[in-house]
KEFIKOL-367478 format. One record per residue (C-alpha): residue in three letters; residue number from 1; x, y, z. Coordinates in Angstrom, 3 decimals. Example, Ala and Ser with C-alpha at 12.3 -4.5 7.8 and 13.67 -1.06 7.14 Angstrom:
<rs>
["ALA",1,[12.300,-4.500,7.800]]
["SER",2,[13.670,-1.060,7.140]]
</rs>
This chain:
<rs>
["MET",1,[-38.311,30.691,-36.541]]
["ALA",2,[-34.826,32.215,-36.585]]
["LEU",3,[-33.441,29.020,-38.092]]
["ILE",4,[-36.083,29.077,-40.829]]
["ARG",5,[-35.277,32.711,-41.653]]
["ARG",6,[-31.579,31.814,-41.758]]
["MET",7,[-32.217,28.952,-44.179]]
["ILE",8,[-34.377,31.152,-46.413]]
["THR",9,[-31.701,33.852,-46.478]]
["LYS",10,[-29.016,31.327,-47.432]]
["LEU",11,[-31.237,30.073,-50.237]]
["ILE",12,[-31.763,33.625,-51.513]]
["ASN",13,[-28.006,34.224,-51.357]]
["ARG",14,[-27.416,31.090,-53.407]]
["VAL",15,[-29.986,32.006,-56.040]]
["LEU",16,[-28.688,35.563,-56.417]]
["MET",17,[-25.121,34.271,-56.600]]
["SER",18,[-25.937,31.879,-59.455]]
["ALA",19,[-24.382,34.164,-62.087]]
["LEU",20,[-21.191,35.912,-61.037]]
["PRO",21,[-19.792,38.507,-63.465]]
["SER",22,[-17.099,37.307,-65.841]]
["PRO",23,[-13.590,38.160,-64.554]]
["LYS",24,[-12.688,39.234,-68.110]]
["MET",25,[-14.720,42.401,-67.517]]
["ALA",26,[-12.355,43.537,-64.790]]
["GLY",27,[-9.559,44.439,-67.172]]
["HIS",28,[-11.809,46.979,-68.875]]
["THR",29,[-12.802,48.588,-65.592]]
["ILE",30,[-9.584,48.767,-63.577]]
["ALA",31,[-6.018,48.860,-64.836]]
["ALA",32,[-3.636,46.182,-63.598]]
["CYS",33,[-2.507,46.987,-60.075]]
["ASN",34,[-0.487,45.137,-57.458]]
["ARG",35,[-2.391,46.749,-54.584]]
["ARG",36,[-6.158,46.738,-54.824]]
["LYS",37,[-8.675,46.839,-51.989]]
["MET",38,[-12.406,47.218,-51.598]]
["VAL",39,[-14.310,49.103,-48.912]]
["VAL",40,[-17.993,48.227,-48.470]]
["GLY",41,[-20.645,50.187,-46.612]]
["LEU",42,[-23.262,47.696,-45.434]]
["GLY",43,[-26.838,48.874,-45.084]]
["ASN",44,[-30.300,49.003,-46.610]]
["PRO",45,[-30.746,50.975,-49.834]]
["GLY",46,[-33.152,53.887,-49.507]]
["MET",47,[-32.765,54.016,-45.720]]
["ASN",48,[-30.082,56.670,-45.394]]
["GLY",49,[-29.909,58.054,-41.882]]
["SER",50,[-30.984,54.836,-40.179]]
["ARG",51,[-28.746,53.195,-37.588]]
["HIS",52,[-28.525,50.015,-39.660]]
["SER",53,[-27.170,51.963,-42.658]]
["VAL",54,[-24.433,53.805,-40.773]]
["GLY",55,[-21.849,51.805,-42.757]]
["MET",56,[-23.063,53.494,-45.927]]
["ALA",57,[-22.845,56.896,-44.222]]
["VAL",58,[-19.199,56.318,-43.292]]
["LEU",59,[-18.461,55.192,-46.849]]
["THR",60,[-20.008,58.412,-48.155]]
["THR",61,[-17.708,60.371,-45.821]]
["LEU",62,[-14.765,58.368,-47.169]]
["ALA",63,[-15.729,59.244,-50.755]]
["GLU",64,[-15.838,62.918,-49.777]]
["ARG",65,[-12.381,62.649,-48.157]]
["LEU",66,[-11.021,61.092,-51.360]]
["GLY",67,[-12.494,63.925,-53.442]]
["THR",68,[-14.959,61.685,-55.291]]
["PRO",69,[-18.373,62.412,-53.704]]
["ASP",70,[-20.138,62.671,-57.064]]
["SER",71,[-18.455,59.708,-58.761]]
["TRP",72,[-20.899,56.999,-57.707]]
["ARG",73,[-22.199,54.978,-60.660]]
["SER",74,[-24.778,52.236,-60.650]]
["ASP",75,[-23.413,48.849,-61.695]]
["ARG",76,[-26.120,46.261,-62.313]]
["GLN",77,[-23.438,43.621,-62.742]]
["VAL",78,[-22.571,43.821,-59.041]]
["SER",79,[-26.000,44.927,-57.750]]
["GLY",80,[-24.580,48.078,-56.262]]
["GLU",81,[-23.119,51.544,-56.657]]
["VAL",82,[-19.381,51.776,-57.234]]
["ILE",83,[-16.550,54.297,-57.172]]
["VAL",84,[-13.127,53.318,-58.509]]
["THR",85,[-10.376,55.629,-57.263]]
["HIS",86,[-6.853,55.767,-55.836]]
["PHE",87,[-5.382,56.573,-52.453]]
["GLU",88,[-1.598,56.893,-52.414]]
["ASP",89,[-0.462,53.777,-54.337]]
["ILE",90,[-3.595,51.747,-53.589]]
["GLN",91,[-6.420,51.176,-56.019]]
["LEU",92,[-9.700,51.432,-54.141]]
["VAL",93,[-13.131,50.128,-55.033]]
["LEU",94,[-15.892,51.662,-52.911]]
["LEU",95,[-19.129,49.675,-52.910]]
["ARG",96,[-22.662,50.487,-51.729]]
["PRO",97,[-24.821,47.374,-52.202]]
["LYS",98,[-28.292,47.993,-53.630]]
["LEU",99,[-29.656,44.821,-52.034]]
["LEU",100,[-31.257,44.477,-48.609]]
["MET",101,[-28.894,44.090,-45.659]]
["ASN",102,[-29.549,40.349,-45.264]]
["VAL",103,[-28.234,39.697,-48.796]]
["ASN",104,[-25.554,42.425,-49.025]]
["GLY",105,[-22.990,39.648,-49.385]]
["VAL",106,[-24.237,38.852,-52.882]]
["SER",107,[-23.221,42.318,-54.073]]
["VAL",108,[-19.875,42.063,-52.265]]
["ALA",109,[-19.048,38.665,-53.794]]
["LYS",110,[-19.998,39.845,-57.290]]
["ALA",111,[-17.773,42.916,-56.969]]
["ALA",112,[-14.913,40.838,-55.555]]
["SER",113,[-15.135,38.520,-58.567]]
["LYS",114,[-15.358,41.340,-61.101]]
["TYR",115,[-12.440,43.323,-59.698]]
["PHE",116,[-10.207,40.394,-58.666]]
["ILE",117,[-10.146,41.315,-54.981]]
["SER",118,[-9.429,38.618,-52.416]]
["PRO",119,[-11.519,38.513,-49.202]]
["GLU",120,[-8.693,39.629,-46.914]]
["HIS",121,[-8.556,42.885,-48.906]]
["ILE",122,[-12.273,43.621,-48.469]]
["LEU",123,[-13.084,45.882,-45.522]]
["LEU",124,[-16.692,45.915,-44.332]]
["ILE",125,[-18.153,48.944,-42.525]]
["HIS",126,[-21.233,48.238,-40.418]]
["ASP",127,[-23.228,49.172,-37.333]]
["GLU",128,[-22.414,47.485,-34.022]]
["LEU",129,[-24.961,47.078,-31.234]]
["ASP",130,[-22.335,46.025,-28.696]]
["LYS",131,[-20.464,49.340,-28.947]]
["PRO",132,[-22.061,52.532,-27.584]]
["LEU",133,[-22.566,55.483,-29.875]]
["GLY",134,[-19.304,57.409,-30.041]]
["LYS",135,[-17.064,54.365,-30.166]]
["PHE",136,[-15.749,52.376,-33.101]]
["GLY",137,[-13.058,49.811,-33.804]]
["ILE",138,[-11.536,47.497,-36.380]]
["LYS",139,[-12.097,43.767,-36.015]]
["HIS",140,[-9.715,41.492,-37.880]]
["GLY",141,[-12.100,38.878,-39.221]]
["GLY",142,[-13.930,36.240,-37.214]]
["SER",143,[-17.609,35.515,-36.655]]
["ALA",144,[-20.467,37.773,-37.744]]
["ARG",145,[-21.623,38.164,-34.104]]
["GLY",146,[-25.233,38.134,-35.174]]
["HIS",147,[-24.945,40.862,-37.803]]
["ASN",148,[-26.994,39.699,-40.796]]
["GLY",149,[-25.106,41.763,-43.360]]
["VAL",150,[-21.737,40.413,-42.243]]
["ARG",151,[-23.177,36.900,-42.117]]
["SER",152,[-24.315,37.240,-45.721]]
["CYS",153,[-20.794,38.309,-46.714]]
["VAL",154,[-19.290,35.318,-44.903]]
["ASP",155,[-21.731,32.960,-46.634]]
["CYS",156,[-21.204,34.389,-50.108]]
["LEU",157,[-17.409,34.790,-49.920]]
["GLN",158,[-17.091,31.456,-48.083]]
["THR",159,[-14.671,32.859,-45.538]]
["ASP",160,[-14.701,35.102,-42.476]]
["VAL",161,[-11.295,36.777,-42.939]]
["MET",162,[-12.717,40.165,-43.995]]
["PRO",163,[-11.691,42.979,-41.596]]
["ARG",164,[-14.567,45.133,-40.323]]
["LEU",165,[-14.849,48.723,-39.195]]
["ARG",166,[-17.575,48.497,-36.552]]
["ILE",167,[-19.420,51.721,-35.772]]
["GLY",168,[-21.126,51.724,-32.383]]
["ILE",169,[-24.837,52.493,-32.252]]
["GLY",170,[-25.531,51.086,-28.770]]
["ARG",171,[-28.479,48.942,-27.756]]
["PRO",172,[-32.079,50.113,-27.381]]
["SER",173,[-33.333,51.099,-23.969]]
["GLY",174,[-36.467,49.832,-22.302]]
["LYS",175,[-38.679,47.472,-24.274]]
["THR",176,[-37.803,48.803,-27.733]]
["ALA",177,[-37.318,45.885,-30.132]]
["VAL",178,[-33.871,45.599,-31.706]]
["ASP",179,[-35.330,45.415,-35.232]]
["ARG",180,[-37.257,48.627,-34.723]]
["TYR",181,[-34.262,50.305,-33.114]]
["VAL",182,[-31.716,49.567,-35.857]]
["LEU",183,[-34.133,50.659,-38.574]]
["GLY",184,[-34.820,53.921,-36.730]]
["ARG",185,[-33.056,57.206,-37.396]]
["PHE",186,[-30.505,58.989,-35.236]]
["SER",187,[-31.743,61.911,-33.149]]
["GLN",188,[-30.239,65.363,-33.705]]
["GLU",189,[-27.992,64.963,-30.664]]
["GLU",190,[-26.914,61.499,-31.764]]
["GLN",191,[-26.170,62.813,-35.247]]
["LYS",192,[-23.749,65.370,-33.809]]
["VAL",193,[-21.809,62.569,-32.123]]
["LEU",194,[-21.976,60.448,-35.260]]
["ASP",195,[-20.611,63.240,-37.472]]
["SER",196,[-17.464,63.352,-35.346]]
["VAL",197,[-17.206,59.551,-35.297]]
["MET",198,[-17.436,59.322,-39.092]]
["LYS",199,[-14.530,61.737,-39.556]]
["GLN",200,[-12.379,59.953,-36.985]]
["SER",201,[-13.222,56.488,-38.299]]
["VAL",202,[-12.287,57.487,-41.855]]
["ASP",203,[-8.864,58.567,-40.555]]
["VAL",204,[-8.402,55.150,-38.940]]
["LEU",205,[-9.694,53.374,-42.029]]
["LEU",206,[-7.248,55.136,-44.375]]
["THR",207,[-4.364,54.325,-42.047]]
["TYR",208,[-5.468,50.704,-41.926]]
["ILE",209,[-5.787,50.159,-45.673]]
["THR",210,[-2.354,51.630,-46.364]]
["ASP",211,[-0.700,49.167,-44.000]]
["LEU",212,[1.763,47.134,-46.079]]
["GLN",213,[1.047,43.927,-44.177]]
["PRO",214,[-2.552,42.590,-44.073]]
["GLN",215,[-3.791,41.973,-40.538]]
["THR",216,[-5.075,38.554,-41.438]]
["SER",217,[-4.733,36.005,-44.204]]
["PRO",218,[-7.094,33.376,-45.651]]
["ALA",219,[-5.334,30.685,-43.647]]
["GLU",220,[-6.228,32.436,-40.394]]
["GLY",221,[-9.922,32.653,-41.119]]
["ARG",222,[-12.671,30.110,-41.364]]
["ARG",223,[-13.449,28.902,-44.851]]
["ALA",224,[-17.146,28.198,-45.188]]
["ALA",225,[-18.137,24.557,-45.494]]
["ARG",226,[-18.986,23.136,-48.887]]
["LYS",227,[-21.184,20.179,-49.663]]
["ASN",228,[-22.418,20.078,-46.054]]
["LYS",229,[-18.972,19.416,-44.569]]
["ALA",230,[-18.475,20.462,-40.946]]
["ARG",231,[-17.080,23.939,-40.404]]
["THR",232,[-13.918,24.654,-38.454]]
["LEU",233,[-13.942,27.823,-36.395]]
["SER",234,[-11.106,30.274,-36.773]]
["PRO",235,[-9.011,31.266,-33.758]]
["PRO",236,[-10.314,34.304,-31.884]]
["GLN",237,[-9.488,37.618,-33.532]]
["ASP",238,[-9.766,39.932,-30.527]]
["THR",239,[-7.233,42.590,-31.480]]
["THR",240,[-8.996,45.886,-32.180]]
["GLU",241,[-8.037,49.443,-32.890]]
["GLU",242,[-10.634,51.306,-30.876]]
["GLN",243,[-11.378,54.986,-30.663]]
["LYS",244,[-13.749,56.951,-28.487]]
["GLN",245,[-15.276,60.271,-29.358]]
["SER",246,[-14.278,62.758,-26.679]]
</rs>
């Protein structure tokens, strides 16, 4: 059943990706810039406050830190909401996909094409079951580790080099199903911890994106197979910058 769902999702990705925006549009949206990066908050539209949409919550905190909390505009061309801003000498595109988590990658690939942003300069923010609430870290590319939103991005961008800011949500206790757990909302106590995590993670994120040297390059990642050719796995990317809420 999981394999069938995976095949259906890939088909949906392919159909939605059939018409990428023309790169000529980018010049009218963003001025020429030598340093341009995109930060994406993965999640489900209309499900603010859920564990699975914590990436969008962190992105909202980032927009507030940059002084642009009310600058979101809907862009049908990229199937998402976008803010174009600056931080120091970097041109930043903030993206909130308006597609379901399993096909978030379609929105990311469309925005990358429109704004001329290469995959190694796209940072994904998403929830992480394998980190407890209160912890977060940056992963420098590599496999999706079962996260459907990241997997969609890998499929649509045809590479796994994108760095990720992984926000811990922990695993469900008892017999609670994972699907039900990730779509559930944080408790009041959990939200207090999360508020602190979001502020700390934005600090780490801003430090990371201003680093002159990218942590990974396309050659270090795994380019997705085309025309049914076998895939080659990238070397492990285990280095993380991890923080714990005290």
